[in-house]
Structure formats: structure tokens, C-alpha cells
C-alpha positions as a LaTeX table, in Angstrom:
\begin{tabular}{lrrr}
\hline
Residue & $x$ (\AA) & $y$ (\AA) & $z$ (\AA) \\
\hline
Met1 & $-44.14$ & $-15.64$ & $-36.12$ \\
Val2 & $-41.49$ & $-12.92$ & $-35.67$ \\
Asp3 & $-38.16$ & $-13.64$ & $-37.26$ \\
Pro4 & $-35.52$ & $-12.68$ & $-34.62$ \\
Gln5 & $-32.83$ & $-12.17$ & $-37.28$ \\
Arg6 & $-35.00$ & $-9.66$ & $-39.13$ \\
Trp7 & $-36.12$ & $-7.92$ & $-35.93$ \\
Leu8 & $-32.54$ & $-7.27$ & $-34.83$ \\
Ser9 & $-31.09$ & $-6.62$ & $-38.28$ \\
Val10 & $-29.90$ & $-3.22$ & $-39.39$ \\
Asp11 & $-32.01$ & $-3.68$ & $-42.53$ \\
Ser12 & $-35.17$ & $-3.49$ & $-40.48$ \\
Phe13 & $-36.16$ & 0.05 & $-39.46$ \\
Lys14 & $-37.75$ & $-1.20$ & $-36.24$ \\
Gly15 & $-34.65$ & $-3.27$ & $-35.48$ \\
Trp16 & $-32.48$ & $-0.20$ & $-36.00$ \\
Lys17 & $-34.64$ & 1.76 & $-33.56$ \\
Val18 & $-34.35$ & $-1.02$ & $-30.97$ \\
Lys19 & $-30.56$ & $-1.19$ & $-31.36$ \\
Lys20 & $-30.27$ & 2.58 & $-31.07$ \\
Tyr21 & $-32.50$ & 2.53 & $-27.99$ \\
Leu22 & $-30.49$ & $-0.30$ & $-26.40$ \\
Leu23 & $-27.20$ & 1.45 & $-27.14$ \\
Phe24 & $-28.54$ & 4.46 & $-25.24$ \\
Val25 & $-30.39$ & 2.74 & $-22.36$ \\
Val26 & $-28.01$ & $-0.08$ & $-21.44$ \\
Pro27 & $-25.03$ & 2.19 & $-20.58$ \\
Leu28 & $-27.33$ & 4.49 & $-18.60$ \\
Phe29 & $-28.67$ & 1.52 & $-16.69$ \\
Phe30 & $-25.19$ & 0.32 & $-15.72$ \\
Met31 & $-24.10$ & 3.86 & $-14.84$ \\
His32 & $-27.14$ & 4.15 & $-12.56$ \\
Leu33 & $-26.28$ & 0.81 & $-10.92$ \\
Ala34 & $-22.71$ & 1.94 & $-10.32$ \\
Ile35 & $-23.80$ & 5.18 & $-8.67$ \\
Ala36 & $-26.80$ & 3.79 & $-6.77$ \\
Gly37 & $-25.07$ & 0.55 & $-5.88$ \\
Ser38 & $-22.17$ & 2.33 & $-4.25$ \\
Glu39 & $-24.56$ & 4.28 & $-2.05$ \\
Ala40 & $-21.80$ & 6.86 & $-1.82$ \\
Val41 & $-24.27$ & 9.74 & $-1.84$ \\
Lys42 & $-27.63$ & 9.45 & $-0.11$ \\
Pro43 & $-30.55$ & 11.84 & $-0.63$ \\
Tyr44 & $-31.13$ & 14.72 & 1.80 \\
Gln45 & $-34.33$ & 16.76 & 1.91 \\
Lys46 & $-36.41$ & 19.04 & 4.10 \\
Gly47 & $-37.11$ & 17.47 & 7.46 \\
Asp48 & $-34.01$ & 15.23 & 7.50 \\
Trp49 & $-31.95$ & 17.42 & 9.85 \\
Gln50 & $-33.48$ & 16.21 & 13.12 \\
Ala51 & $-33.30$ & 12.59 & 11.98 \\
Leu52 & $-29.58$ & 12.93 & 11.22 \\
Val53 & $-28.85$ & 14.66 & 14.52 \\
Asn54 & $-30.99$ & 12.31 & 16.61 \\
Ala55 & $-29.53$ & 9.19 & 14.98 \\
Ser56 & $-26.13$ & 9.92 & 16.48 \\
Ser57 & $-25.40$ & 8.88 & 20.03 \\
Lys58 & $-21.93$ & 10.46 & 19.95 \\
Pro59 & $-20.52$ & 13.88 & 18.99 \\
Leu60 & $-21.38$ & 14.76 & 15.41 \\
Val61 & $-19.92$ & 17.08 & 12.77 \\
Val62 & $-22.05$ & 18.02 & 9.77 \\
His63 & $-20.22$ & 19.73 & 6.93 \\
Phe64 & $-22.21$ & 21.55 & 4.22 \\
Trp65 & $-20.28$ & 22.00 & 0.99 \\
Gly66 & $-20.69$ & 22.59 & $-2.74$ \\
Val67 & $-18.98$ & 21.36 & $-5.87$ \\
Thr68 & $-19.05$ & 24.91 & $-7.29$ \\
Cys69 & $-17.66$ & 26.41 & $-4.06$ \\
Ala70 & $-13.92$ & 27.14 & $-4.54$ \\
Pro71 & $-13.03$ & 27.03 & $-0.80$ \\
Cys72 & $-14.94$ & 23.73 & $-0.54$ \\
Ala73 & $-12.98$ & 22.25 & $-3.45$ \\
Arg74 & $-9.69$ & 23.19 & $-1.75$ \\
Glu75 & $-10.83$ & 21.90 & 1.63 \\
Met76 & $-12.40$ & 18.53 & 0.77 \\
Pro77 & $-9.04$ & 16.69 & 0.39 \\
Glu78 & $-8.14$ & 17.94 & 3.89 \\
Trp79 & $-11.35$ & 16.38 & 5.23 \\
Gly80 & $-10.29$ & 13.12 & 3.56 \\
Lys81 & $-6.89$ & 13.26 & 5.28 \\
Phe82 & $-8.49$ & 14.12 & 8.61 \\
Leu83 & $-10.88$ & 11.17 & 8.49 \\
Thr84 & $-8.15$ & 8.79 & 7.33 \\
Lys85 & $-5.98$ & 9.81 & 10.31 \\
Asn86 & $-8.87$ & 9.45 & 12.72 \\
Lys87 & $-10.48$ & 6.40 & 11.19 \\
Asn88 & $-10.60$ & 4.39 & 14.44 \\
Lys89 & $-11.42$ & 7.31 & 16.73 \\
Asn90 & $-14.75$ & 8.97 & 17.46 \\
Ala91 & $-14.83$ & 11.15 & 14.31 \\
Asn92 & $-18.52$ & 11.05 & 13.36 \\
Val93 & $-18.73$ & 13.30 & 10.27 \\
Ile94 & $-21.53$ & 13.79 & 7.73 \\
Phe95 & $-21.08$ & 15.66 & 4.45 \\
Ile96 & $-24.06$ & 17.35 & 2.78 \\
Gln97 & $-23.56$ & 18.69 & $-0.75$ \\
Val98 & $-25.90$ & 21.65 & $-1.33$ \\
Asp99 & $-25.40$ & 23.01 & $-4.85$ \\
Glu100 & $-27.36$ & 21.92 & $-7.90$ \\
Val101 & $-24.90$ & 19.85 & $-9.94$ \\
Ala102 & $-24.93$ & 16.42 & $-11.53$ \\
Pro103 & $-24.50$ & 13.61 & $-8.97$ \\
Glu104 & $-21.47$ & 12.41 & $-10.94$ \\
Ser105 & $-19.71$ & 15.74 & $-10.25$ \\
Ala106 & $-20.23$ & 15.41 & $-6.51$ \\
Leu107 & $-19.14$ & 11.76 & $-6.52$ \\
Lys108 & $-16.03$ & 12.65 & $-8.55$ \\
Met109 & $-15.06$ & 15.34 & $-6.03$ \\
Leu110 & $-15.71$ & 13.01 & $-3.08$ \\
Thr111 & $-13.64$ & 10.25 & $-4.68$ \\
Lys112 & $-10.76$ & 12.63 & $-5.41$ \\
Ala113 & $-10.82$ & 13.69 & $-1.74$ \\
Asn114 & $-10.92$ & 10.03 & $-0.59$ \\
Leu115 & $-14.38$ & 10.60 & 0.93 \\
Gln116 & $-16.42$ & 8.21 & $-1.22$ \\
Ser117 & $-17.02$ & 5.88 & 1.73 \\
Ala118 & $-17.84$ & 8.67 & 4.21 \\
Lys119 & $-21.42$ & 9.53 & 5.23 \\
Asn120 & $-22.38$ & 11.60 & 2.18 \\
Tyr121 & $-25.68$ & 13.27 & 1.34 \\
Ser122 & $-26.89$ & 15.41 & $-1.55$ \\
Leu123 & $-29.98$ & 17.59 & $-1.75$ \\
Leu124 & $-33.03$ & 16.22 & $-3.53$ \\
Ser125 & $-34.51$ & 19.68 & $-4.07$ \\
Pro126 & $-33.05$ & 23.19 & $-4.33$ \\
Phe127 & $-31.55$ & 24.50 & $-1.12$ \\
Asp128 & $-34.10$ & 26.93 & 0.26 \\
Glu129 & $-34.63$ & 29.10 & 3.32 \\
Tyr130 & $-36.75$ & 26.49 & 5.10 \\
Met131 & $-33.94$ & 23.96 & 4.87 \\
Arg132 & $-31.34$ & 26.47 & 6.08 \\
Tyr133 & $-33.58$ & 27.56 & 8.96 \\
Glu134 & $-34.06$ & 23.93 & 9.95 \\
Val135 & $-30.28$ & 23.63 & 10.43 \\
Asp136 & $-29.55$ & 27.06 & 11.95 \\
Ala137 & $-31.87$ & 30.08 & 12.01 \\
Lys138 & $-28.89$ & 32.43 & 11.58 \\
Trp139 & $-27.38$ & 30.62 & 8.61 \\
Arg140 & $-27.71$ & 32.52 & 5.31 \\
Gly141 & $-26.65$ & 29.58 & 3.10 \\
Glu142 & $-22.95$ & 30.32 & 2.66 \\
Thr143 & $-20.57$ & 27.38 & 2.19 \\
Pro144 & $-18.52$ & 25.83 & 3.52 \\
Ile145 & $-20.16$ & 25.68 & 6.90 \\
Thr146 & $-19.64$ & 23.08 & 9.58 \\
Ile147 & $-21.95$ & 22.38 & 12.50 \\
Leu148 & $-20.33$ & 20.69 & 15.51 \\
Ile149 & $-22.83$ & 19.01 & 17.83 \\
Asp150 & $-21.36$ & 17.97 & 21.16 \\
Lys151 & $-22.32$ & 14.99 & 23.32 \\
Asn152 & $-24.95$ & 17.14 & 25.10 \\
Gly153 & $-26.59$ & 18.29 & 21.83 \\
Lys154 & $-25.15$ & 21.81 & 21.87 \\
Ala155 & $-24.39$ & 23.05 & 18.34 \\
Ile156 & $-21.50$ & 25.29 & 17.32 \\
Arg157 & $-21.45$ & 26.80 & 13.83 \\
Lys158 & $-18.15$ & 27.30 & 11.98 \\
Thr159 & $-18.40$ & 29.26 & 8.71 \\
Gly160 & $-15.52$ & 29.04 & 6.23 \\
Pro161 & $-12.69$ & 26.55 & 5.93 \\
Met162 & $-12.09$ & 24.25 & 8.89 \\
Asp163 & $-9.10$ & 24.44 & 11.20 \\
Phe164 & $-8.44$ & 20.70 & 11.50 \\
Tyr165 & $-6.17$ & 21.10 & 14.52 \\
Gln166 & $-9.07$ & 22.76 & 16.39 \\
Leu167 & $-11.47$ & 20.11 & 15.09 \\
Gln168 & $-9.21$ & 17.35 & 16.43 \\
Ser169 & $-9.07$ & 19.15 & 19.80 \\
Trp170 & $-12.87$ & 19.43 & 19.81 \\
Phe171 & $-13.25$ & 15.69 & 19.16 \\
Asn172 & $-10.70$ & 14.91 & 21.88 \\
Ser173 & $-12.59$ & 17.09 & 24.36 \\
Gln174 & $-15.78$ & 15.08 & 23.73 \\
Gly175 & $-14.29$ & 11.99 & 25.34 \\
\hline
\end{tabular}
């Protein structure tokens, strides 16, 4: 019979290995639960574009951004303010993070911008030409870029920082 005191004791080499393993795994497990449980950032991959666009029955704005993109970092808090002001209106906005960084970095930036409860996505694989072409054949991959899709399905591409006054006007024009 295994003596539980000996198995978990520091004196036992195997017990020491188990403790070291548990000290490493348990925090990772709870960190994973915190990130996955919040569902703040969902996965985005090739082929998801049409599903995102078709799932919306009202005007849609899709904003592509990156943690390592300086204009994106300056602009994200403005997106948070915009969505807070228009919380009960028809502002249907999706954020897709496209650079290869740790999920915690993206979540930290979203939280700082007050966007942690917005519709957030992050790429599962590196951002490649196929994925860019799927969104817009003329897009070269620069960020930030925002795609406005009106109630009739017509898309307008806006490269660079957003003019939120114009965005508000666009939403208002969609009825």
C-alpha cells in the first residue's frame, strides 16, 4: 500500500516531482479557465469571413487590428468609448486581432480599451494572403482596417484610424 505522507513528502524524490509538477500545472489550468471561461476572444480562421458576415441581419462593422500596431493601440480606447456611447443603438461591431502575440496581450489591450465584452476574435493561424483575399481582394494586410457592411451587403473599406463621427453618421444612415 502507498503511504500518502511519503508520496507527498519533500523527502521523497517522486513526491518532489509531483509537487513541482502541480505547482506548474495548477496555475496554468486556472489561467486557462479564466481566459477560456470569459470567452472574451474567440478563434478566427480561414473560411470564417462569410459566416461572420452572413450571421448578421443588420449593418456590420469589422475592425482588423494588431497588438503590435501603434495606430491600433492608440485607437482601441476610442472604439471602447464609441461602443459605450452607442450601447443601445444598432452598433454591430466585430474586432479581429491579426498579429501573432500571446492571447493574454490581446486580452490586456481589449480590457484596457473597455472592449473585453465586445465581439472579439483572434487568428488561429498566421495571417496569410488567402485570409486577406477572403475579406477583400485589394487588401494588402495593413492595419488598422475597418470594413463597413451596409444593410444591403455592400462593403466599404476604411484603411487607417477611424473617424468616429463619420462612423456614427454611417450607422445612423443605416436606419
